[in-house]
C-alpha positions as CSV (number, residue, x, y, z in Angstrom):
1,M,0.0,0.0,0.0
2,L,1.3,3.4,-1.0
3,K,0.9,6.1,1.7
4,L,0.1,9.5,0.1
5,G,0.3,13.0,1.6
6,L,-1.5,16.0,0.1
7,A,0.4,19.3,0.0
8,G,-2.2,22.0,-0.6
9,T,-5.8,22.0,-1.8
10,W,-5.6,25.2,-3.9
11,H,-5.7,23.9,-7.4
12,V,-9.0,23.1,-9.2
13,H,-7.7,19.6,-10.1
14,F,-7.2,18.7,-6.4
15,G,-10.4,16.7,-6.1
16,G,-10.0,14.9,-9.4
17,Y,-6.4,13.9,-8.6
18,V,-7.5,12.6,-5.2
19,R,-10.2,10.4,-6.7
20,E,-7.8,9.0,-9.3
21,F,-5.2,8.1,-6.7
22,L,-7.8,6.4,-4.5
23,S,-9.4,4.6,-7.4
24,R,-6.3,2.4,-7.8
25,G,-7.0,0.6,-4.6
26,D,-3.4,0.5,-3.5
27,V,-3.1,4.1,-2.3
28,E,-4.0,5.4,1.2
29,I,-4.2,9.1,2.0
30,T,-2.6,9.5,5.5
31,A,-1.8,13.2,5.8
32,L,-2.8,16.6,4.5
33,W,-1.3,20.1,4.7
34,D,-2.9,23.4,3.8
35,P,-1.9,26.9,4.9
36,D,-5.5,27.7,5.7
37,A,-6.6,26.2,9.0
38,E,-10.3,25.9,8.2
39,T,-9.5,24.2,4.8
40,A,-6.9,21.9,6.3
41,K,-9.4,20.8,9.0
42,A,-12.3,20.4,6.6
43,K,-10.4,18.4,4.0
44,G,-8.5,16.3,6.5
45,E,-11.8,15.3,8.2
46,E,-13.4,14.6,4.9
47,L,-10.6,12.3,3.8
48,G,-10.1,10.8,7.3
49,C,-6.4,11.7,7.5
50,S,-4.1,13.7,9.8
51,Y,-3.8,17.3,8.9
52,T,-1.8,20.4,9.7
53,T,-1.0,24.0,8.7
54,D,2.7,23.5,9.5
55,L,4.7,22.4,6.4
56,D,7.7,21.1,8.4
57,E,5.4,19.1,10.6
58,F,3.6,17.7,7.6
59,Y,6.8,16.3,6.1
60,K,7.5,14.4,9.4
61,M,4.2,12.6,9.0
62,D,3.9,9.0,7.9
63,F,3.6,8.9,4.1
64,D,5.8,7.8,1.1
65,A,4.7,10.2,-1.6
66,V,3.2,13.7,-1.9
67,M,0.7,15.2,-4.3
68,V,1.4,18.9,-4.7
69,C,-1.7,21.1,-5.5
70,A,-0.5,24.1,-3.6
71,A,-0.6,27.6,-5.1
72,T,2.0,28.2,-7.8
73,N,3.8,30.9,-5.8
74,I,4.8,28.5,-3.0
75,H,5.7,25.5,-5.2
76,K,9.4,26.0,-4.7
77,E,9.3,25.7,-0.9
78,V,6.8,22.9,-0.9
79,L,8.7,20.9,-3.5
80,I,12.2,21.4,-2.1
81,K,11.1,20.4,1.4
82,A,9.4,17.3,-0.1
83,A,12.6,16.3,-1.8
84,N,14.7,16.9,1.3
85,A,12.2,14.7,3.3
86,K,12.7,12.0,0.6
87,K,9.0,12.0,-0.3
88,H,8.3,11.0,-3.9
89,I,6.6,14.0,-5.7
90,F,3.6,14.2,-8.0
91,T,2.9,17.8,-8.9
92,E,0.5,19.9,-10.8
93,K,2.0,22.1,-13.5
94,V,3.8,24.5,-13.6
95,L,6.7,23.4,-11.5
96,T,7.6,27.0,-10.6
97,A,7.1,30.4,-12.4
98,A,10.8,31.2,-12.4
99,Y,13.4,29.2,-14.2
100,S,16.0,29.8,-11.5
101,D,13.6,28.3,-8.9
102,A,12.9,25.3,-11.1
103,L,16.7,24.6,-11.3
104,E,16.8,24.6,-7.5
105,V,13.9,22.2,-7.3
106,K,15.7,20.0,-9.9
107,E,18.8,19.9,-7.8
108,A,16.9,18.9,-4.7
109,V,15.0,16.2,-6.5
110,E,18.1,14.7,-8.2
111,K,20.1,14.8,-4.9
112,S,17.3,13.0,-3.0
113,G,16.9,10.1,-5.5
114,I,13.1,10.2,-5.2
115,K,10.6,9.5,-8.0
116,F,9.1,12.7,-9.6
117,C,6.2,13.2,-12.0
118,I,4.5,16.3,-13.3
119,S,1.0,16.3,-14.7
120,F,1.1,16.6,-18.5
121,P,-2.2,14.9,-19.4
122,W,-2.3,15.9,-23.1
123,R,0.9,13.9,-23.7
124,T,-0.9,10.7,-22.8
125,R,-3.6,11.2,-25.4
126,A,-3.8,8.8,-28.4
127,D,-3.9,11.6,-31.0
128,F,-0.8,13.3,-29.6
129,L,1.1,10.1,-29.3
130,W,0.2,9.3,-33.0
131,I,1.5,12.8,-34.0
132,K,4.7,12.4,-32.1
133,D,5.3,9.1,-33.9
134,A,4.3,10.5,-37.3
135,L,6.7,13.4,-37.0
136,S,9.5,11.0,-36.1
137,K,8.7,9.1,-39.3
138,D,8.8,12.2,-41.5
139,I,5.2,11.8,-42.7
140,I,4.8,15.5,-43.4
141,G,8.4,16.3,-43.9
142,Q,10.3,19.0,-42.1
143,V,7.9,20.8,-39.7
144,T,7.8,24.5,-40.5
145,Y,4.8,25.7,-38.5
146,M,2.8,24.4,-35.5
147,R,-0.2,26.1,-33.8
148,M,-1.9,24.9,-30.6
149,R,-5.1,26.6,-29.4
150,N,-6.6,25.6,-26.1
151,A,-9.0,28.1,-24.5
152,H,-12.1,28.1,-22.4
153,D,-14.8,30.4,-21.0
154,G,-13.9,30.3,-17.3
155,V,-14.0,34.1,-17.0
156,S,-16.6,34.9,-19.5
157,R,-19.1,32.4,-18.0
158,G,-17.8,33.0,-14.4
159,W,-16.9,29.4,-13.3
160,L,-13.2,29.9,-12.5
161,P,-12.6,30.3,-8.8
162,P,-11.5,33.8,-7.8
163,S,-8.2,32.5,-6.6
164,F,-7.3,31.7,-10.2
165,L,-7.6,35.4,-11.0
166,D,-5.4,36.5,-8.2
167,P,-1.9,37.3,-9.6
168,V,-0.1,36.5,-6.3
169,P,-0.9,32.7,-5.9
170,T,-1.1,32.1,-9.7
171,C,2.0,34.0,-10.8
172,G,0.1,34.7,-14.0
173,G,-3.2,34.2,-15.8
174,A,-4.5,32.2,-18.7
175,M,-1.0,31.4,-20.2
176,M,0.5,30.3,-16.8
177,D,-2.5,28.0,-16.2
178,L,-4.3,26.7,-19.3
179,G,-1.5,27.7,-21.7
180,A,0.9,25.3,-20.0
181,H,-0.6,22.5,-22.0
182,G,0.3,24.1,-25.3
183,M,3.7,25.0,-24.0
184,Y,4.7,21.5,-22.9
185,L,3.3,20.0,-26.2
186,L,5.3,22.5,-28.3
187,N,8.4,21.5,-26.2
188,W,7.8,17.9,-26.8
189,L,7.0,18.1,-30.5
190,M,9.2,21.0,-31.6
191,G,12.1,21.1,-29.1
192,E,13.2,24.1,-27.2
193,P,12.6,27.5,-28.8
194,E,15.2,30.2,-29.5
195,K,13.1,33.3,-28.9
196,C,9.5,34.4,-28.7
197,T,7.0,37.3,-28.7
198,S,3.9,37.4,-26.6
199,V,0.6,39.4,-26.7
200,F,-1.4,39.1,-23.5
201,T,-4.5,41.2,-23.1
202,N,-7.3,41.8,-20.5
203,C,-10.7,41.4,-22.1
204,L,-12.9,40.8,-19.0
205,C,-10.4,40.4,-16.2
206,D,-8.2,43.3,-14.9
207,S,-6.0,41.3,-12.5
208,V,-4.5,38.7,-14.9
209,E,-4.3,38.2,-18.6
210,D,-7.3,36.4,-20.0
211,N,-6.5,36.3,-23.7
212,C,-3.1,35.3,-24.9
213,V,-0.8,34.3,-27.8
214,T,2.9,33.5,-27.8
215,V,4.8,33.0,-31.0
216,F,8.1,31.0,-30.9
217,S,10.9,30.6,-33.4
218,Y,13.1,27.5,-33.5
219,P,16.5,26.5,-35.0
220,G,16.0,25.8,-38.7
221,G,13.3,28.4,-39.1
222,A,10.2,26.7,-37.7
223,I,7.5,28.8,-36.0
224,G,5.3,27.6,-33.0
225,V,2.2,29.3,-31.7
226,S,0.5,28.8,-28.3
227,E,-2.9,30.4,-28.0
228,T,-5.0,30.3,-24.9
229,G,-7.6,32.3,-22.9
230,F,-10.3,32.4,-20.3
231,V,-12.9,34.3,-22.5
232,T,-13.5,31.9,-25.4
233,G,-16.9,30.3,-25.6
234,R,-17.7,27.1,-27.5
235,N,-14.2,26.9,-29.1
236,P,-12.7,23.4,-29.3
237,F,-9.0,22.9,-29.1
238,E,-7.1,23.0,-32.5
239,L,-3.7,21.7,-33.5
240,E,-2.3,22.5,-36.9
241,I,1.1,21.3,-38.0
242,A,2.5,22.2,-41.4
243,G,5.5,20.6,-43.0
244,T,7.4,20.6,-46.3
245,K,5.4,17.5,-47.5
246,G,2.0,18.0,-45.9
247,T,-0.2,19.0,-42.9
248,I,-1.6,17.4,-39.8
249,L,-4.8,18.7,-38.2
250,A,-6.3,17.7,-34.9
251,G,-9.3,18.7,-32.8
252,G,-11.6,21.3,-34.3
253,V,-15.4,21.1,-34.5
254,F,-15.4,17.4,-35.3
255,D,-12.6,16.5,-32.8
256,K,-10.8,14.4,-35.4
257,L,-7.2,13.8,-36.4
258,C,-6.2,13.8,-40.1
259,Y,-3.3,14.4,-42.3
260,N,-2.6,15.1,-46.0
261,N,0.8,14.6,-47.6
262,G,-0.4,14.6,-51.2
263,E,-2.9,11.8,-51.4
264,G,-5.9,13.4,-49.9
265,W,-7.0,13.6,-46.2
266,V,-6.4,10.5,-44.2
267,Y,-8.0,9.7,-40.8
268,P,-5.5,7.3,-39.2
269,A,-6.6,4.6,-36.6
270,L,-5.5,5.6,-33.1
271,G,-4.5,3.5,-30.1
272,K,-5.9,3.9,-26.6
273,G,-3.3,6.4,-25.4
274,S,-0.8,5.8,-22.7
275,D,-1.4,5.3,-19.0
276,S,-2.1,8.4,-16.9
277,A,0.7,10.4,-15.1
278,I,-0.8,9.4,-11.7
279,N,-0.7,5.7,-12.6
280,S,2.8,5.9,-13.9
281,F,3.9,7.7,-10.7
282,C,2.4,5.1,-8.4
283,D,3.8,2.2,-10.5
284,A,7.2,3.8,-10.6
285,I,7.3,3.9,-6.8
286,L,5.8,0.4,-6.2
287,N,7.6,-1.4,-9.1
288,G,10.8,0.6,-9.6
289,T,9.9,1.8,-13.0
290,E,10.2,5.3,-14.5
291,T,7.6,8.0,-14.5
292,L,6.2,9.3,-17.7
293,F,7.2,13.0,-17.2
294,G,10.2,13.7,-15.1
295,I,12.0,16.7,-13.6
296,D,13.7,17.7,-16.9
297,D,10.3,17.9,-18.6
298,A,9.0,20.1,-15.8
299,V,12.0,22.4,-15.9
300,K,11.7,22.9,-19.7
301,L,8.1,24.0,-19.2
302,T,9.1,26.6,-16.7
303,K,11.9,27.8,-18.9
304,T,9.6,28.2,-21.9
305,M,6.9,29.9,-19.8
306,E,9.3,32.4,-18.3
307,M,10.5,33.2,-21.8
308,A,6.9,33.9,-22.8
309,Y,6.2,36.2,-19.8
310,K,9.5,38.1,-20.3
311,N,8.7,38.9,-23.9
312,I,5.2,40.5,-23.7
313,I,4.7,43.4,-26.1
């Protein structure tokens, strides 16, 4: 049985992650930390585990691994103390807002020898796994352009919690949160960018950006675009990849994957996708395997995200 501690309840995915961990049947939640006393008590009693508002006390409690859903601005402290306590880490993205902080977390994780996994759910999808394989097989030739759009109506329809619009705990707005998916996908499919330009605007929210585009350039001349926002209604995700021999399209109104490299549009058969990040994390601890998304993946996301925020026009 894997004993799990919960570090923070701030993130909107907290409940979903807890349910997935418990659904395995071989995970037991034994401890919870939250900086807010009322929240710590309520969630601790709900889950039937020990709870505290003292982070140092938390890491002395009886658990093997920690799930980090604390606010982004305190990730560095929470993660480094977890590594120093030799608790295996599963964390919500982003790792940290600052690249220098991410490097400190990496050093602590690697020194401790613990298992580490960050939540990159879009990289487990069957369509993106097919795309990754197709690009490696040169199906559309040299990639020249890639655009990922992933946006929702959390602000325009009012369902995002107010804490997600507070620039202090979030360290940013739509790009830091929802835009992270596009960023880690671009890193995975295109490699690390050389430079970028960002346009972040405030349509309905004054505190953080709610409408965003970042344009990257890569060695060899390719361009990558990450689009996101909190003010987009009824707009499905879209991925467009153009190459010297053809084009791949995914998502859109019909939520389909297709490609054309000169013989018309083809809709390839897709597999079932890979296991989830949470399952890979638990299996890595229990069976000595590797996690799907490690500390280097996490650091690359922070590096790319920091680049985007430093180059807003």
